[in-house]
C-alpha positions in Angstrom: 18.3 -15.3 10.2 19.5 -18.8 12.3 23.6 -19.0 12.9 25.3 -20.1 15.9 25.3 -17.6 18.8 27.4 -17.3 22.2 24.6 -17.4 25.5 26.3 -16.0 28.5 24.8 -16.9 31.5 12.2 -0.5 34.4 9.1 -1.7 34.5 7.1 1.4 34.4 3.3 -0.1 33.2 1.2 2.2 31.6 -2.1 1.2 32.5 -3.8 2.5 29.7 -1.3 0.6 27.1 -2.0 -2.7 28.9 -6.1 -2.3 29.0 -5.6 -1.6 25.3 -3.6 -4.6 24.3 -5.6 -6.7 26.1 -8.8 -6.0 24.8 -7.5 -5.8 21.6 -8.2 -2.2 20.7 -6.0 0.7 20.0 -5.4 4.3 20.3 -6.0 6.4 16.9 -3.3 9.0 16.6 -3.3 12.4 14.7 -2.0 10.4 11.4 -4.4 8.3 11.2 -7.4 10.6 11.7 -6.1 12.3 8.4 -7.3 11.5 4.8 -7.1 8.0 4.1 -4.0 6.6 3.1 -3.0 3.3 1.0 0.2 3.3 3.1 0.2 0.7 7.0 0.3 3.1 9.6 1.2 3.0 12.7 -1.9 4.2 15.5 -0.4 3.9 19.1 0.5 0.3 19.5 -0.5 -0.7 16.3 -0.8 -1.6 13.0 -3.5 0.3 11.2 -4.7 0.8 8.1 -7.6 3.6 7.5 -8.2 3.6 11.0 -8.4 -0.2 11.3 -6.1 -2.0 13.3 -3.9 -4.3 11.0 -2.3 -7.9 12.6 -0.5 -9.5 9.8 0.5 -13.2 9.6 3.5 -13.4 7.1 6.7 -15.3 6.2 10.4 -15.0 5.1 11.5 -15.1 1.5 14.6 -13.6 1.2 15.9 -15.1 -2.1 13.4 -13.8 -4.3 15.8 -11.2 -5.5 17.6 -14.5 -7.1 14.9 -15.4 -9.2 16.5 -15.9 -12.4 19.8 -16.5 -14.2 21.5 -13.7 -13.1 22.5 -12.8 -16.8 21.6 -12.3 -20.0 18.9 -10.3 -21.2 16.9 -8.5 -18.5 13.0 -9.6 -19.0 13.3 -13.4 -19.4 17.0 -14.3 -18.9 18.2 -12.6 -16.1 14.5 -12.9 -14.5 12.5 -15.9 -13.8 9.1 -14.1 -14.0 7.4 -17.5 -13.6 9.4 -18.3 -10.8 8.7 -15.2 -8.9 5.0 -15.7 -10.0 4.9 -18.9 -8.4 5.9 -18.6 -5.5 3.7 -15.7 -4.3 1.0 -18.0 -5.4 2.0 -20.4 -3.3 2.2 -17.9 -0.5 -0.8 -16.5 -1.4 -2.7 -20.0 -1.2 -1.3 -20.8 1.9 -2.9 -17.3 3.5 0.4 -15.3 3.9 -0.1 -11.4 3.5 3.4 -10.0 4.4 7.0 -11.3 3.6 10.0 -9.8 4.4 13.1 -10.1 2.0 16.4 -9.1 1.0 17.2 -5.6 -1.0 20.9 -5.9 -0.7 23.9 -7.9 -2.4 27.5 -7.0 -3.3 28.0 -10.2 -5.2 28.7 -10.4 -8.7 25.6 -12.6 -9.5 22.4 -11.0 -8.6 23.8 -7.9 -6.9 22.6 -4.9 -6.4 25.6 -3.1 -5.6 28.5 -5.0 -7.5 31.1 -2.6 -6.4 30.8 0.6 -4.3 28.5 3.3 -6.0 27.6 0.8 -9.2 23.7 -0.1 -8.8 23.2 -2.9 -11.6 20.2 -1.9 -13.2 19.1 -5.6 -14.3 18.9 -6.3 -10.4 16.9 -3.7 -9.8 14.8 -4.5 -12.4 14.3 -7.9 -11.2 13.2 -6.2 -7.7 10.6 -4.2 -9.6 9.0 -7.3 -10.8 9.0 -8.7 -7.2 7.2 -5.8 -6.0 4.4 -5.6 -9.1 3.8 -9.8 -8.2 3.6 -9.1 -4.5 1.0 -6.3 -5.7 -1.0 -8.2 -8.0 -0.9 -11.1 -5.4 -1.9 -8.8 -2.5 0.9 -9.8 -0.2 2.9 -6.8 1.2 6.5 -6.6 1.6 9.2 -5.7 4.2 12.3 -5.1 2.0 15.7 -5.1 4.2 18.3 -1.9 3.0 21.4 -4.4 4.3 23.1 -7.5 6.3 25.0 -7.6 9.3 26.1 -10.4 8.8 28.6 -12.0 5.9 25.8 -13.6 3.4 25.8 -11.5 0.0 28.4 -9.3 1.3 27.3 -7.1 4.2 28.7 -4.8 5.9 32.1 -6.1 6.0 31.7 -5.3 2.0 31.4 -1.8 2.9 34.2 -1.8 5.4 36.3 -3.3 2.8 35.4 -0.8 0.4 36.8 1.2 2.8 40.0 -0.3 3.2 39.0 -1.6 7.0 38.4 -5.4 8.1 34.7 -6.8 8.5 34.3 -10.3 11.0 33.8 -10.0 14.8 34.4 -7.5 16.4 35.9 -5.7 13.0 32.3 -5.2 12.1 31.7 -2.5 15.2 33.5 0.2 12.8 31.1 0.5 10.6 28.1 2.2 13.2 31.5 4.6 14.2 31.4 7.2 12.3 34.9 8.5 13.5 36.6 5.2 12.4 34.2 5.0 8.9 32.6 7.9 7.4 32.8 6.0 4.6 30.6 3.2 5.5 27.8 6.0 6.4 28.0 7.6 3.1 27.9 4.6 0.9 24.8 2.9 3.1 23.1 6.2 2.6 24.2 6.5 -1.2 22.4 2.9 -1.7 19.4 3.9 1.1 18.9 6.9 -1.4 18.8 5.2 -4.3 16.3 2.5 -3.4 13.9 4.8 -1.9 14.0 6.8 -5.3 13.8 4.4 -7.7 11.4 4.3 -10.1 9.4 0.9 -10.6 10.1 0.7 -14.7 6.8 -1.6 -15.0 4.8 1.2 -13.2 6.7 4.4 -13.3 6.1 4.2 -9.8 8.8 5.2 -7.3 9.3 2.8 -4.4 9.4 5.4 -1.7 5.2 5.6 -3.3 4.7 1.9 -3.4 2.0 1.2 -0.7 3.2 -2.6 -1.6 5.8 -1.7 1.0 4.4 -2.1 4.2 7.8 -1.3 5.8 11.3 -1.3 5.6 14.1 -2.8 8.0 17.4 -1.0 8.2 19.4 -3.6 8.9 19.4 -7.5 9.0 20.3 -8.2 12.8 22.7 -5.2 13.7 24.5 -5.4 16.2 27.3 -3.3 18.2 29.2 -6.0 20.0 32.0 -6.0 22.5 33.5 -2.6 21.2 33.4 -1.0 24.7 33.7 -2.4 28.4 29.8 -0.9 28.8 28.8 -0.7 24.8 27.1 -4.2 25.2 24.3 -3.1 27.6 23.9 0.4 27.1 23.8 0.7 23.1 25.0 4.0 22.8 26.3 4.3 19.3 23.7 1.7 17.8 21.2 3.7 18.7 23.0 6.9 17.4 23.1 4.7 14.0 19.7 4.2 14.2 19.0 7.5 14.7 20.7 9.4 11.7 19.8 6.8 9.1 16.1 6.4 10.4 16.1 10.5 10.5 17.9 9.9 6.4 15.1 7.7 5.0 12.2 9.9 7.0 13.3 12.8 5.1 13.2 10.7 1.9 10.2 8.4 2.7 7.4 9.7 4.9 5.0 7.1 3.6 6.3 3.9 4.9 7.0 2.7 8.5 10.5 1.5 9.5 12.2 -0.9 11.5 15.6 -1.7 13.0 15.6 -5.6 11.9 16.9 -6.3 15.4 17.4 -10.3 16.7 16.5 -8.3 20.8 18.9 -10.6 22.3 19.7 -9.8 25.9 20.5 -11.7 29.5 17.8 -10.1 31.0 15.2 -11.5 28.1 17.3 -15.0 29.4 18.0 -15.0 25.1 21.4 -14.8 23.7 23.8 -12.1 25.6 24.2 -8.3 25.8 25.4 -7.7 22.1 25.1 -3.5 22.1 21.4 -3.7 20.5 19.1 -3.6 23.8 15.5 -3.9 22.9 13.8 -1.1 24.3 16.8 1.4 24.1 17.0 1.2 20.5 13.6 0.8 19.4 12.3 4.1 21.4 14.1 5.9 18.7 11.8 8.5 17.1 11.8 7.4 13.8 11.5 3.7 14.5 7.7 2.6 14.3 7.8 -0.8 15.3 10.0 -3.4 17.3 11.3 -6.4 16.4 12.5 -9.9 17.4 13.6 -13.0 16.1 13.4 -16.0 18.2 14.9 -19.4 17.7 14.4 -21.2 20.8 15.4 -24.7 19.9 19.3 -23.8 18.8 22.1 -24.9 21.1 22.9 -21.8 22.8 19.3 -20.7 23.2 18.3 -24.4 25.2 14.1 -22.8 25.9 11.5 -25.4 26.0 8.4 -24.6 24.6 7.0 -22.8 28.1 9.7 -20.4 28.2 9.7 -19.3 24.6 5.9 -18.5 25.4 6.8 -16.6 28.3 9.9 -14.6 26.2 7.8 -13.8 23.7 5.2 -11.9 26.2 7.8 -10.3 27.7 8.3 -8.9 23.9 4.9 -8.2 23.8 4.7 -6.0 26.9 7.7 -4.0 26.6 7.0 -3.3 23.1 3.8 -2.2 24.2 4.3 -0.5 28.1 7.7 0.7 28.0 8.4 1.4 24.0 5.1 2.1 23.1 4.7 0.3 19.6 3.7 -2.5 17.7 5.5 -6.2 18.1 6.5 -7.8 14.9 8.0 -11.4 15.2 10.2 -11.0 12.2 12.0 -14.2 12.2 11.4 -17.1 14.5 11.4 -21.0 13.7 12.3 -24.4 15.1 14.0 -27.8 14.6 14.3 -31.1 16.4 10.9 -31.0 18.0 7.5 -31.4 16.5 7.4 -28.6 14.8 3.0 -28.3 14.1 3.0 -28.5 17.7 4.8 -25.9 18.5 3.9 -23.4 16.1 0.0 -24.2 17.1 1.3 -23.1 20.8 3.1 -20.2 19.9 0.7 -18.6 17.9 -2.2 -19.3 19.6 -0.4 -17.8 22.7 1.4 -14.8 20.7 -2.3 -13.2 19.6 -3.7 -14.1 23.2 -0.6 -11.6 24.0 -1.6 -9.2 21.7 1.0 -9.5 19.2 1.0 -7.6 16.1 2.7 -9.0 12.7 4.8 -12.7 12.5 6.7 -14.0 9.9 8.5 -17.7 10.1 11.7 -18.1 8.9 11.4 -19.4 6.0 9.0 -20.3 3.2 11.2 -21.8 0.5 9.7 -22.8 -3.4 11.6 -26.0 -3.1 13.2 -28.4 -1.0 16.7 -26.3 -0.2 16.9 -26.4 3.3 16.3 -29.3 5.7 16.5 -27.2 9.0 14.7 -24.5 9.1 12.9 -24.2 5.5 9.0 -25.0 4.9 7.2 -25.6 1.0 4.3 -25.6 0.4 2.0 -29.3 1.8 4.0 -29.5 4.6 1.9 -29.8 7.7 2.8 -26.8 10.3 1.5 -24.4 7.5 -1.7 -26.0 7.9 -1.4 -24.6 11.2 -0.1 -21.2 9.8 -3.3 -20.6 8.4 -5.2 -20.9 10.9 -2.9 -18.5 12.4 -2.9 -16.2 9.7 -7.2 -16.2 9.9 -7.7 -15.1 13.2 -5.5 -12.6 12.7 -7.5 -11.3 9.2 -10.1 -11.7 11.6 -8.6 -9.0 14.5 -8.3 -7.3 11.2 -12.2 -6.8 10.1 -12.5 -10.2 8.8 -11.1 -9.0 5.5 -7.5 -9.0 4.1 -7.2 -5.3 2.9 -6.8 -4.9 -0.4 -2.9 -3.3 -1.9 -4.3 0.4 -2.1 -3.9 2.9 -5.2 -0.3 4.1 -5.4 -0.2 7.7 -3.3 0.9 11.1 -5.5 4.5 10.7 -6.6 6.8 13.0 -4.1 9.9 14.7 -4.3 12.0 15.2 -1.1 12.4 19.0 0.0 15.6 20.1 0.2 16.9 20.3 3.7 19.4 22.8 3.8 20.2 26.0 2.1 22.3 26.0 -1.5 26.0 24.6 -0.7 28.6 27.2 -1.2 30.2 27.0 -4.5 33.2 24.5 -4.3 36.7 25.8 -3.5 39.1 22.6 -4.0 39.2 21.8 -7.5 40.7 18.0 -8.3 42.9 17.0 -10.3 41.8 13.8 -12.0 38.1 12.4 -12.1 36.4 10.0 -14.0 32.1 9.8 -14.4 30.1 6.8 -14.8 26.5 7.7 -16.4 23.9 4.8 -16.2 21.0 5.8 -18.5 17.5 3.7 -18.6 15.9 4.8 -21.3 11.9 4.6 -21.6 11.4 7.1 -24.4 9.4 9.8 -22.9 11.3 9.3 -19.2 14.6 8.2 -18.3 16.5 7.2 -15.5 20.3 8.2 -14.9 22.8 6.7 -12.1 26.2 9.0 -12.0 29.2 7.7 -9.9 31.5 10.5 -9.8 35.7 8.7 -8.8 38.0 11.3 -7.3 41.3 10.2 -9.0 43.3 12.8 -7.1 45.5 12.8 -3.8 43.3 14.6 -1.8 39.9 14.7 -1.0 37.5 17.3 -2.8 36.0 19.2 0.1 32.5 20.3 -2.1 31.8 19.6 -5.5 30.0 20.5 -8.8 29.3 18.5 -11.9 28.5 20.1 -15.0 27.5 18.5 -18.5 24.9 19.2 -21.4 21.7 16.6 -22.5 22.1 16.0 -26.1 18.6 17.0 -26.9 15.4 18.5 -24.4 15.9 16.7 -21.3 15.0 18.0 -18.3 15.1 16.9 -14.5 12.2 16.3 -12.7 13.3 14.8 -9.4 16.8 14.3 -8.0 18.8 12.3 -5.1 21.6 12.6 -3.8 22.6 16.1 -5.1 20.6 19.3 -6.1 20.8 20.1 -9.8 20.2 23.6 -11.6 19.1 23.4 -15.2 19.4 25.3 -17.7 17.9 24.9 -21.2 20.6 21.7 -22.2 23.0 23.1 -19.3 23.2 21.1 -15.8 25.1 21.6 -13.0 24.4 18.8 -10.1 26.0 20.6 -6.8 26.4 17.8 -3.4 23.6 17.1 -1.4 23.7 18.9 2.3 25.5 15.5 3.9 27.6 14.5 1.3 30.0 17.0 0.3 33.2 15.1 0.6 34.6 13.0 -1.9 37.5 11.4 -0.2 41.1 11.0 -2.2 40.5 7.4 -4.5 36.8 7.7 -3.1 32.9 8.2 -5.0 30.5 9.8 -4.5 26.9 8.9 -6.3 23.4 10.6 -6.9 20.7 9.8 -9.6 17.9 11.4 -11.0 14.6 11.3 -13.2 14.0 13.2 -16.3 11.6 13.7 -19.1 12.6 13.5 -22.6 11.5 13.7 -26.2 11.4 9.5 -27.3 15.0 9.3 -29.4 17.2 12.5 -28.4 18.4 11.1 -24.9 21.9 10.0 -24.8 24.6 10.1 -22.0 26.2 13.7 -22.2 29.7 14.0 -24.0 32.0 15.7 -21.3 32.1 16.4 -17.7 33.6 18.6 -15.5 34.3 18.7 -11.7 34.1 21.9 -10.2 35.7 23.5 -13.7 38.0 20.8 -14.5 37.2 18.0 -17.0 36.9 14.4 -16.3 37.4 11.6 -18.1 33.9 8.9 -18.9 34.4 5.7 -17.8 
């Protein structure tokens, strides 16, 4: 995402990787040799689909989640289906095959999480439709879970929820578990809610939806100016990527996962050292591809066309030969130059160097950004269409159809059941949000600890009003006997801080007309108020 940034001032050759990259083929790994999958996968240094190399040309349309009034009735007012469909139709006509988009906002208008642990069902319903429209137009999505920057709340808001300040360099606290353990918990709660979300149109969980090509952990994360050596070592950010990557993969083994990095580094001559070294962070075993966001004509970058091509080639080489993974140019654009001429040369050179996927910033549905916005009919899109057609040709000549949905999965418990809680709270409230579709429903539950001390190990008990049966749960472990239900903490969220919250959710079956919010809740044996 373009913004003003300051500008300061190991090559181990893998001959085989370089050769394969040069001739445009790839090594098919064990995952690709398994049964055919509807999901895009990684085969060595390439993206692949059913064992065939998969190259793509895409764009960013970050604001799809805002299409609609953001108020009123969900299906016809809160969301604008015609606008969503129209935008996907335009992008499809311009040969866009992948769209990177935001799946985050803590704002009151079109917010996904309007307060800590409070998830907006109407907003998620809108994103349900974004997925459906993308699938209908044969476009794959790369949704991003969170924002490093302040737009739409970002990690500044999560820090604020924990009583900490954001901005620079305060944002670094978000990635340091000793300084903000609650940031880790709230991020995981949100990601788990997203991955386990059941699309109310299709009945498919997001983690089982092949329209999603990949997830990204964050838009442009960095751990900048925190300690004397962190800007170059990247130790803290890599630890965060490892932990969150393992968490995502534990819930969703289907989808590819990226970091969302910009790839600034003094050794590349592009931006500064910001605690997020390109090679080291992307070597995380949980990350499937590398990413970079070149904006060469910004004043802080000041690169000419030849320098830009050399920069992108070096990223591609490092991605393939040092990291051993595909390269995704997740954002890029130019201004105050002949954009059509720049794009023409950049795309041809990108393809020749073996780049795997691109996504320019950004395809808008109307003229709202004179600097970087691109809309239907702009001359540079003719260059983009030619690029996309060449990428399709490298993939076998046709755009693969978004495949059938995989069989639904449920995450297996990763630890033994938690020991019985021993710390009773003195006060608690429970918010139980019900999304009922007759034979099935989702419940989103938030527990708030009003006590002056933390709850260490929690168990929430309640009774269903009818013949409801839980069939999948996230952020907790369920035990049910008839109508009686006990939800215990998962292995990683046993503590509810004083004044803090914890969130879990579940999907279940029900007899139509018998569902409802339970009448009473107790936490560790003590009654809770309903909010």
